[in-house]
Backbone bond lengths (Angstrom), bond angles and torsions (degrees), N, CA, C in turn:
res aa  C-N    CA-C-N  psi(-1)  N-CA   C-N-CA  omega(-1)  CA-C   N-CA-C  phi
1 M - - - 1.459 - - 1.522 111.71 -
2 K 1.317 117.30 -34.72 1.377 120.62 177.31 1.702 110.62 -59.49
3 K 1.338 107.94 -47.19 1.391 115.17 178.58 1.426 115.39 -59.20
4 L 1.288 116.69 -35.64 1.455 122.13 -178.40 1.588 105.30 -67.79
5 G 1.275 122.62 -46.85 1.470 124.50 177.74 1.451 113.26 -58.28
6 S 1.385 113.84 -40.15 1.551 121.30 179.35 1.531 109.13 -63.57
7 D 1.385 113.41 -46.75 1.475 118.00 -179.57 1.529 111.44 -62.05
8 Y 1.330 114.47 -41.34 1.521 120.18 179.77 1.599 108.94 -60.57
9 F 1.306 112.45 -44.76 1.439 113.50 178.79 1.525 116.47 -62.11
10 H 1.371 113.52 -38.54 1.471 114.58 174.12 1.554 116.46 -66.56
11 I 1.311 111.92 -43.65 1.436 116.01 173.82 1.413 115.39 -55.70
12 D 1.347 116.63 -43.84 1.495 120.84 177.32 1.507 113.12 -61.77
13 E 1.373 112.24 -38.28 1.486 117.92 177.21 1.466 114.36 -68.03
14 L 1.315 117.34 -34.74 1.508 123.53 176.07 1.527 106.65 -65.94
15 L 1.319 119.62 -48.76 1.488 124.78 -178.67 1.514 107.43 -55.42
16 E 1.218 118.38 -46.22 1.471 127.14 -179.47 1.511 109.96 -61.01
17 N 1.265 118.38 -45.62 1.505 122.68 174.99 1.511 110.68 -63.87
18 I 1.311 114.29 -35.24 1.578 114.65 179.38 1.523 108.16 -65.07
19 D 1.325 110.40 -47.78 1.516 114.25 -179.15 1.536 112.09 -56.85
20 L 1.329 120.01 -40.62 1.343 124.80 -179.25 1.613 110.28 -61.36
21 I 1.264 114.19 -50.47 1.424 126.01 178.79 1.590 114.15 -56.01
22 S 1.363 114.93 -39.75 1.392 121.33 -179.96 1.498 114.94 -87.23
23 N 1.327 119.30 -3.08 1.404 129.39 176.62 1.540 111.47 -127.41
24 P 1.315 120.95 87.83 1.408 119.81 -175.77 1.533 116.82 -61.39
25 E 1.301 115.63 -28.79 1.473 122.13 179.12 1.567 106.43 -62.36
26 E 1.361 110.70 -53.20 1.446 117.71 177.92 1.521 114.55 -53.13
27 L 1.377 109.63 -46.19 1.534 115.86 -176.80 1.539 107.41 -59.78
28 H 1.265 112.74 -47.18 1.628 118.77 -178.25 1.502 105.61 -58.74
29 R 1.319 121.80 -51.87 1.451 125.07 176.60 1.516 115.53 -50.03
30 S 1.356 114.59 -44.90 1.488 122.38 -178.42 1.557 108.63 -68.32
31 V 1.321 117.43 -42.73 1.360 119.19 -176.73 1.612 109.50 -67.68
32 E 1.326 115.06 -39.07 1.457 117.46 176.14 1.369 112.04 -66.44
33 E 1.248 123.27 -38.87 1.522 125.02 178.59 1.548 107.59 -63.05
34 A 1.322 118.26 -46.91 1.447 122.86 178.34 1.546 110.31 -57.67
35 L 1.281 117.29 -46.45 1.482 119.66 178.35 1.469 114.60 -65.48
36 R 1.381 119.38 -35.07 1.440 123.68 175.09 1.554 110.67 -62.87
37 S 1.391 110.65 -41.84 1.522 115.42 -175.23 1.535 109.47 -66.18
38 E 1.340 115.48 -38.58 1.434 128.91 -176.77 1.558 106.33 -61.25
39 I 1.373 115.02 -50.52 1.431 124.60 -173.75 1.576 108.51 -64.67
40 A 1.349 113.30 -43.47 1.443 118.56 -174.63 1.624 107.24 -69.15
41 F 1.395 112.94 -34.66 1.462 116.84 176.43 1.517 110.38 -64.57
42 L 1.332 117.33 -42.81 1.560 122.83 -175.95 1.584 104.12 -66.51
43 Q 1.355 117.29 -47.18 1.478 118.35 -174.81 1.566 109.66 -60.53
44 A 1.412 118.60 -37.89 1.381 121.34 -178.81 1.575 110.03 -62.88
45 Q 1.418 114.64 -28.12 1.427 114.35 176.97 1.538 116.39 -84.48
46 I 1.358 111.78 -25.12 1.430 116.90 -175.24 1.577 111.66 -83.29
47 N 1.290 113.80 -41.08 1.438 119.40 -179.81 1.621 118.67 -47.06
48 P 1.264 111.14 -45.56 1.515 119.00 -179.15 1.526 110.01 -68.16
49 H 1.394 113.90 -33.33 1.427 122.10 -179.10 1.546 111.04 -64.60
50 F 1.347 113.24 -47.94 1.473 118.08 175.72 1.537 116.47 -67.86
51 L 1.341 114.66 -29.68 1.446 112.38 174.65 1.451 109.46 -73.58
52 Y 1.366 123.83 -37.74 1.380 122.05 177.08 1.499 114.80 -62.12
53 N 1.375 116.72 -41.76 1.518 121.53 172.24 1.537 114.41 -59.53
54 A 1.305 114.02 -39.83 1.517 113.02 178.71 1.519 111.87 -71.69
55 I 1.330 117.08 -36.73 1.499 115.80 173.59 1.467 117.03 -67.18
56 N 1.334 112.84 -31.99 1.509 121.94 176.01 1.473 109.83 -61.60
57 T 1.418 112.90 -51.23 1.528 119.38 -177.61 1.486 108.86 -58.85
58 I 1.373 119.38 -45.10 1.404 123.28 -174.79 1.632 108.41 -62.86
59 Y 1.307 111.32 -41.78 1.471 114.63 176.90 1.517 113.64 -64.09
60 A 1.347 120.91 -39.21 1.372 124.27 173.47 1.608 112.59 -60.43
61 F 1.318 114.53 -39.30 1.422 116.42 -177.85 1.642 108.50 -70.07
62 S 1.286 109.84 -37.30 1.472 114.49 -176.59 1.526 113.32 -59.30
63 I 1.359 115.98 -31.75 1.361 117.47 171.26 1.533 118.61 -75.62
64 D 1.301 115.27 -44.85 1.444 123.24 178.05 1.527 120.04 -75.89
65 D 1.412 112.65 -39.87 1.445 117.63 178.70 1.505 112.67 -150.75
66 P 1.273 109.42 89.00 1.552 115.68 -177.63 1.456 116.37 -51.18
67 K 1.334 115.36 -36.58 1.497 121.62 177.69 1.452 111.64 -61.48
68 M 1.246 117.49 -43.98 1.460 124.09 175.81 1.562 117.09 -58.55
69 T 1.358 103.77 -34.51 1.604 113.96 177.53 1.490 108.29 -60.26
70 R 1.348 119.88 -47.74 1.386 122.30 177.51 1.454 117.69 -55.58
71 D 1.362 115.66 -38.16 1.445 122.94 -179.54 1.576 106.77 -72.65
72 L 1.239 120.99 -36.43 1.478 125.43 177.54 1.516 108.84 -64.82
73 L 1.264 116.74 -44.80 1.484 117.17 174.84 1.467 117.58 -69.05
């Protein structure tokens, strides 16, 4: 029974791919949607990284040059 479900999933996936190939507009939309999702995923990873770096930089200035820290904030 598991094999049948797996086969059905693959057949359904193949039919979906055939639909995309036969409809260039749908293919274009699907590719754009996938790219937007990937960009959003990457931005979600990058944004905290930059925030951490900014806070770390301000912290370093607070030790070396407190006046500069006020300017950064």
